[in-house]
N, C-alpha and C positions, 0 to 999 in steps of 0.2 A: 504494500500500500504506500501511497504517496500522500503526505499531509500538506495541505495548503489552505490559504485563507481566501475567501471570496467576499465581495461586497454584495449584500442582498439589496433587493429593490427598495427596501425601506431605509437603506443607509447603514444598517448594522453589519457587523463583520461575522461571517460564519467560518468556523474551522471545520474543514472537510477532509475526510480520508477517501482517497480515490484508488480504486482497483481497476486495472485494464487488462484485457485479453484480446489477442488477435484471433479471429475466427475465420476460417477459410471454408467457403461453401460454394459449390457450383462454379468453381474457377475464379471466384471473387474473394477478396479479403475484406473483413469488417473489423472494426474496433468496438469491443463491447466494454462499456464503462459502468462502474457502480460507484455511486457517491454516498458516503455516510456522513451525516451531519454530527460532528463531535463536539459542538459548541457547549451544549448543556452538560455533557459528560465531563468535559475539561473544567467547566465552572464548578461542578460538584467535587471533582478531585481537588481543585484549589481550595475549596471550602473545607474539605476533610483535612488537608495538610495544615491549614491554618488552625483548625480545631485541635489537631494533635500537638501542634507547637504550643498553643495556649494551655493545653492540659499539662505539658511538660513544664511550662513556666509556673503554673499553679502548684504543681508538686514540688518544684524546686523552692519557690517562694515560701510555701507552707513549711517545708523542712528547715529552711534557713530561719524563718520567724520562730519556729518552735525551739530550735537550738539557741537562738539569740535570747529568747525569753527565759530559757533555763539558766543561761549565764547571768542575765539580769536578776533573776530570782536569787541566785547565790550572792550577788553583790548586795542586793537589798537585805538579805538575811545577815550578812556580815556587818552592814551598816547598823542594823538593829542591835547587834551584839555590842558594837562600839558605843552606841548611845546608852545601853544598859551599863556598860563598864565605866563610862565617863558622864554620868548624869549631871554633874554640877559644873561642867566646863562649857561656858557659853561659846567660846571660840570653836570647839569641836562640834557643838550642837548646830551652829550655823553652817559649818562645813558639811556635816552629814545631811542637813536639810537640803542644801544645794545639790548634793549628790542624789538624794532621793527624788528630787524634782527632775533631774536629768534622766534618771531611770524611768520615771513615769512617761517622759517625752519619748524615750526610745521604745517603750512598750507600745505607746500609741502609734509610733512610726511603723513598727512591725505589724500591728493590726491593720494599718492602712495598706501596707504592702500586700498582705494576705488578701484583703478585700479587693484591691486593684487586680491582683493576679487572677482572682476568681470572677472577674468581670463585675464586681460589686455585688455578687450574689453569694450567699452561703450555700454550702452543699449539705443540706439537711438529710439525715438518714437515721434509722433506728440505732441508737447506741446505748450501751450499759454504762450508767454513771459510776457504778462500783468499779468496773474494769477501767474506765477512764482515769479515775482517781488513783487506782493502784498503779497503772502504767506511768502516770506523771510522777508519783512518789518514787518509783523505782529509778526513773531517770534523774530525779533531783537528789537522791541519796548521796551520790558521789560529790555533790556540791555542799552538802550539809555536814557540819561538824559532828563527829561521833558522840560528842557530849550532849547533843540535842536528841531527845527521844520524841519520836512521832507516834502519837496514839491515834488509831483510827477505829471507828465503829461503823460498820456497814449494816444497812437494813438487809433482812434475809430475802425479801421478795420485792425489791425495788424494780418497778417496771422500766422497760426501755423507754427512752425519750427520743423524739425527733429533733435532732440538733446537728450542728456542724461540728465534727469531731475535732478539727484544729482549733476552732473557737473555744470549745469546752476545755481542751487541754490548756489553752492560754488562760482561761478563767481560773482553773485549778492552780496553775503555776503562779498566778498573781496573788493567791490567797496567802 
């Protein structure tokens, strides 16, 4: 097949695939042509490729945002410990307050990155809140001092909820 573009009568461009055969009959030669309009197929393929790229960007942005929020949670936790250890030092209190403000801004930035990558839409699906909390805690443990004990109490029959998994992980990480 030979692919080529044609101008249609309405002024639009058509992408056409042409197949040709020479047919000989009765001492004469004929050219038999078949034209297939590929315009819509090519448009749909381009749309599919774009959707696949956006899905990859979404996955990447979500992973980056999650890891970034884990690091920010560790920073926030250590700032809390500093404030507990130095409660009467106004100089340190002002510094930790400024750092906490920066952490909140960075968390908001990662939330915006995730929302942008998802086209402004959240990907809601049935998720277990117990499993989400357990997953986040496992990932956060390496960033938490061994001196800190985390106590968790899960309900036995907590129903699944329709929520965006990444957003719920970020909510739990921020607590």
